[in-house]
C-alpha positions as CSV (number, residue, x, y, z in Angstrom):
1,M,91.1,113.1,99.2
2,L,88.8,110.0,98.5
3,F,91.8,107.7,97.4
4,E,95.2,107.2,95.7
5,G,96.2,104.7,93.3
6,S,94.0,102.3,91.2
7,G,90.3,102.7,91.5
8,V,88.7,100.1,89.2
9,A,85.7,101.2,87.1
10,I,84.1,97.9,87.8
11,I,82.2,96.0,85.1
12,T,78.6,94.5,85.6
13,P,78.3,90.9,84.8
14,F,75.1,89.7,83.1
15,N,73.3,86.2,82.5
16,D,72.7,84.8,79.3
17,D,69.0,86.4,79.6
18,G,70.6,89.8,80.1
19,S,69.8,90.0,83.9
20,V,72.5,91.0,86.4
21,N,74.7,88.2,87.7
22,Y,75.0,89.4,91.2
23,D,77.1,86.3,92.2
24,E,79.7,87.1,89.5
25,Y,79.7,90.6,90.7
26,E,80.4,89.7,94.4
27,S,83.2,87.4,93.0
28,L,84.7,90.4,91.1
29,L,84.7,92.4,94.4
30,D,86.7,89.4,96.0
31,F,89.0,89.7,93.2
32,H,89.7,93.3,93.5
33,L,90.2,93.0,97.3
34,A,92.6,90.2,97.0
35,N,94.6,92.0,94.1
36,G,95.5,95.3,95.4
37,T,92.7,97.6,93.9
38,D,92.7,100.8,95.9
39,A,89.2,101.9,95.3
40,I,85.8,100.5,93.7
41,I,84.0,102.9,91.1
42,A,80.7,101.5,90.6
43,L,77.8,102.4,88.1
44,G,80.5,104.3,85.8
45,T,80.7,103.9,82.0
46,T,82.5,100.6,82.2
47,S,79.3,99.2,84.1
48,E,76.9,100.0,81.5
49,A,75.2,102.1,84.0
50,A,73.1,103.8,81.2
51,C,71.4,100.6,80.6
52,L,70.7,99.6,84.4
53,S,67.3,100.3,86.2
54,E,67.5,102.3,89.3
55,E,66.6,99.2,91.3
56,E,69.6,97.3,89.7
57,K,71.9,100.2,90.5
58,V,70.9,100.4,94.2
59,K,71.2,96.7,94.7
60,L,74.8,96.7,93.2
61,V,75.6,99.4,95.5
62,D,74.3,97.6,98.6
63,I,76.3,94.4,97.6
64,T,79.4,96.5,97.2
65,V,79.0,98.2,100.6
66,K,78.5,94.9,102.5
67,K,81.3,93.1,100.5
68,V,83.9,95.8,100.7
69,N,82.9,96.8,104.3
70,G,85.2,99.6,104.6
71,Q,88.5,98.0,103.3
72,I,88.6,100.3,100.4
73,P,86.8,103.5,99.6
74,L,83.6,103.0,97.4
75,I,82.7,105.8,94.7
76,V,79.5,105.6,92.8
77,G,78.5,107.2,89.4
78,T,75.2,109.1,90.0
79,G,75.5,111.7,86.9
80,S,73.1,112.3,84.1
81,N,72.1,115.0,81.6
82,N,69.1,115.7,83.7
83,T,70.2,117.9,86.5
84,Y,67.2,117.2,88.9
85,A,67.2,113.5,88.3
86,A,70.9,113.3,88.8
87,A,70.6,115.4,92.2
88,E,67.8,112.9,93.5
89,F,69.8,110.0,92.7
90,S,72.9,111.5,94.1
91,K,71.1,112.2,97.3
92,K,69.7,108.7,97.5
93,I,73.2,107.2,97.1
94,S,74.6,109.8,99.4
95,D,72.4,108.6,102.1
96,I,73.7,105.0,101.9
97,D,76.3,104.2,104.7
98,G,79.4,102.9,103.1
99,V,79.4,104.9,100.0
100,D,82.5,107.3,100.3
101,G,82.1,109.5,97.2
102,L,80.3,110.4,94.0
103,L,81.4,110.4,90.3
104,V,79.3,112.9,88.4
105,V,79.7,113.2,84.7
106,T,79.2,116.2,82.4
107,P,75.4,116.7,81.2
108,Y,75.8,114.8,77.7
109,Y,73.5,115.6,74.7
110,N,72.0,119.2,76.2
111,K,75.3,120.8,75.3
112,A,75.2,123.1,78.3
113,N,76.9,126.6,78.2
114,K,79.6,127.4,80.9
115,E,77.1,128.9,83.2
116,G,74.8,126.0,82.7
117,L,77.4,123.6,83.2
118,Y,78.4,125.3,86.5
119,R,74.9,125.4,87.8
120,H,74.4,121.7,86.7
121,F,77.1,120.5,89.1
122,E,76.5,123.1,91.8
123,Y,72.9,121.9,92.2
124,I,74.0,118.2,92.3
125,A,76.6,119.3,94.9
126,N,74.2,121.1,97.1
127,N,71.9,118.0,97.2
128,S,74.7,115.5,98.1
129,T,76.2,115.0,101.3
130,K,79.3,112.9,100.0
131,P,82.5,114.3,98.2
132,I,82.2,114.5,94.4
133,I,84.5,113.7,91.6
134,L,83.8,115.2,88.4
135,Y,83.9,113.3,85.1
136,N,85.1,115.0,82.1
137,V,84.9,112.8,79.0
138,P,84.4,115.0,75.9
139,S,84.8,111.9,73.4
140,R,81.4,110.5,74.8
141,T,79.5,113.6,76.0
142,N,80.6,116.1,73.5
143,V,81.0,118.5,76.6
144,N,84.2,119.9,78.2
145,I,84.7,121.4,81.5
146,D,86.8,124.5,80.7
147,I,89.5,125.5,83.3
148,D,87.7,128.7,84.3
149,T,84.4,126.7,85.0
150,L,86.6,124.0,86.7
151,E,88.2,126.5,88.9
152,R,84.8,128.0,90.0
153,L,83.7,124.4,90.6
154,A,86.5,123.5,92.9
155,K,85.5,126.3,95.2
156,I,82.3,124.3,96.0
157,D,83.3,122.4,99.4
158,N,82.3,118.9,98.3
159,I,83.6,118.9,94.9
160,V,87.1,117.4,95.5
161,G,88.6,116.3,92.2
162,I,88.2,115.3,88.6
163,K,88.4,112.3,86.4
164,D,90.2,113.6,83.6
165,A,89.5,111.5,80.5
166,T,90.2,114.3,78.0
167,G,93.5,112.5,76.8
168,D,95.0,116.0,76.6
169,L,98.0,116.3,78.9
170,A,98.1,120.3,78.3
171,Y,94.6,120.3,80.1
172,T,95.8,118.1,83.0
173,T,98.9,120.4,83.2
174,S,96.4,123.5,83.3
175,I,94.4,121.9,86.1
176,R,97.5,121.3,88.1
177,S,98.7,124.9,87.5
178,R,95.4,126.7,88.4
179,L,94.2,124.5,91.1
180,G,96.1,123.5,94.5
181,D,97.3,119.9,95.3
182,D,94.3,119.4,97.5
183,F,92.2,119.1,94.3
184,A,92.5,115.7,93.1
185,I,93.2,114.6,89.5
186,Y,92.5,111.0,88.5
187,S,93.6,109.7,84.8
188,G,90.7,108.6,82.9
189,N,93.0,107.1,80.3
190,D,94.8,103.8,81.0
191,D,97.4,104.6,78.2
192,L,98.2,107.9,80.1
193,I,98.5,106.8,83.7
194,V,102.2,107.5,84.3
195,P,102.4,110.8,82.4
196,M,99.4,112.1,84.4
197,L,101.1,110.7,87.8
198,S,104.1,112.8,86.7
199,L,101.9,115.8,86.5
200,G,100.5,115.3,90.1
201,A,97.6,113.1,89.5
202,K,96.7,111.1,92.4
203,G,95.8,107.8,90.5
204,V,93.5,106.4,87.9
205,I,89.9,105.2,87.6
206,S,90.8,102.3,85.3
207,V,89.0,100.1,82.8
208,L,92.5,98.0,82.5
209,A,92.3,97.2,86.2
210,N,89.2,95.0,85.9
211,I,91.6,92.4,84.4
212,L,95.0,93.2,85.7
213,P,94.2,95.0,89.0
214,K,97.8,94.2,90.7
215,E,99.7,95.7,87.9
216,V,97.8,98.8,87.6
217,H,98.1,98.9,91.4
218,D,101.6,98.5,91.2
219,M,102.1,101.1,88.4
220,C,100.4,103.8,90.3
221,E,102.4,102.9,93.5
222,Y,105.6,103.4,91.6
223,G,104.6,106.8,90.1
224,L,103.1,107.9,93.5
225,R,106.5,107.4,95.2
226,G,108.3,109.1,92.5
227,D,109.8,105.8,90.7
228,F,108.9,106.6,87.4
229,A,111.3,104.4,85.6
230,S,109.5,101.3,87.1
231,A,106.1,102.9,86.6
232,A,107.0,103.6,82.8
233,K,108.2,100.0,82.4
234,L,104.9,98.7,83.3
235,Q,103.0,101.2,81.3
236,I,104.8,100.3,78.3
237,K,104.5,96.5,78.9
238,L,100.8,96.9,79.2
239,Y,100.5,99.3,76.1
240,D,99.5,96.7,73.5
241,L,96.7,95.2,75.8
242,T,95.6,98.6,76.9
243,K,95.1,99.7,73.1
244,A,93.3,96.3,72.3
245,L,90.9,97.2,75.2
246,F,89.9,100.2,73.4
247,N,89.7,98.8,70.1
248,E,86.1,99.3,70.3
249,V,83.9,101.5,72.6
250,N,84.3,100.6,76.2
251,P,83.1,98.0,78.0
252,V,83.0,95.7,74.8
253,C,86.6,94.8,74.9
254,V,87.3,94.6,78.4
255,K,84.1,92.3,78.9
256,Y,85.6,89.7,76.5
257,A,89.0,89.8,78.1
258,A,87.3,89.3,81.6
259,S,85.4,86.3,79.8
260,L,88.8,84.7,78.9
261,L,90.0,85.0,82.5
262,N,86.8,83.3,83.7
263,L,85.9,86.5,85.4
264,C,82.4,87.0,83.9
265,K,80.4,85.9,80.9
266,N,80.9,88.0,77.7
267,K,77.6,89.4,77.9
268,L,76.5,93.2,77.2
269,R,73.3,95.1,77.2
270,L,72.0,96.4,74.1
271,P,72.8,98.8,72.3
272,L,76.3,97.2,73.0
273,S,77.2,94.1,71.3
274,E,80.1,91.5,71.7
275,A,83.5,92.3,70.5
276,S,84.4,91.8,66.8
277,D,86.7,89.1,65.7
278,E,89.5,91.7,64.9
279,S,89.2,93.0,68.5
280,R,89.2,89.3,70.1
281,D,92.3,88.4,67.9
282,L,94.1,91.7,69.3
283,I,93.0,91.1,73.0
284,E,94.3,87.3,72.8
285,K,97.5,88.2,71.2
286,A,98.2,90.8,73.7
287,L,97.4,88.3,76.7
288,E,99.4,85.8,75.2
289,E,102.3,88.1,75.0
290,L,102.0,89.2,78.6
291,N,102.1,85.5,79.7
292,D,105.1,84.8,77.5
């Protein structure tokens, strides 16, 4: 198992001119190491990876490896709808010492059938030397890994888990019913961390943890040790902020929240743009209520 607890889907800070702010990124890593984050998930959706060059991606991974220095696991997003490009990039990242695993999203846009989906992940896994967490997020990709296909994929040695961002607890239950405890489930929805932990999830790959790493870590820790009353109390306490962070497509809102906390500038790369006034008001109100 790659990790248990709170894995942050870490944001990528940008300068005013749109270039990557590597100094702020290092500061973010320090922030997570100091506040209980259990794993760093780099180059995921929240990092705006789709708008980063390969050179920028590799530099971010190299910085993360050096800063984290084995203290907590590092999982890197390497997926694409181009099977061969994803396999090539997965191999390149696998060869970097200090990378512990890969996060590989379903092939968006192409809309592969079940066999194509299986062969896509199989090919990437066969060209990688690191453990792989599958990333199932139908709301973004319009592709869902059905349970039969997932059961086949779980038999591939280095496919070890799934980030379940379906928002469908029946799907999560089916995974746990059909696959053994050794196949890790991670919540991909910050508003469902505790329900998914109760179904046997091992943690979360979190957007919320970008700004409240200790609280998300504590929520997971409570749930993993069976204290669901304490875990649920935190889930409910953070609900309004969690909801506000997804008032617009991620990471628009979390970037604004992070800027309020002086973690990074409120800068995104097109086609994303800054949060609306409505979203800003919701985030500010939720943060103020947490501080009361």
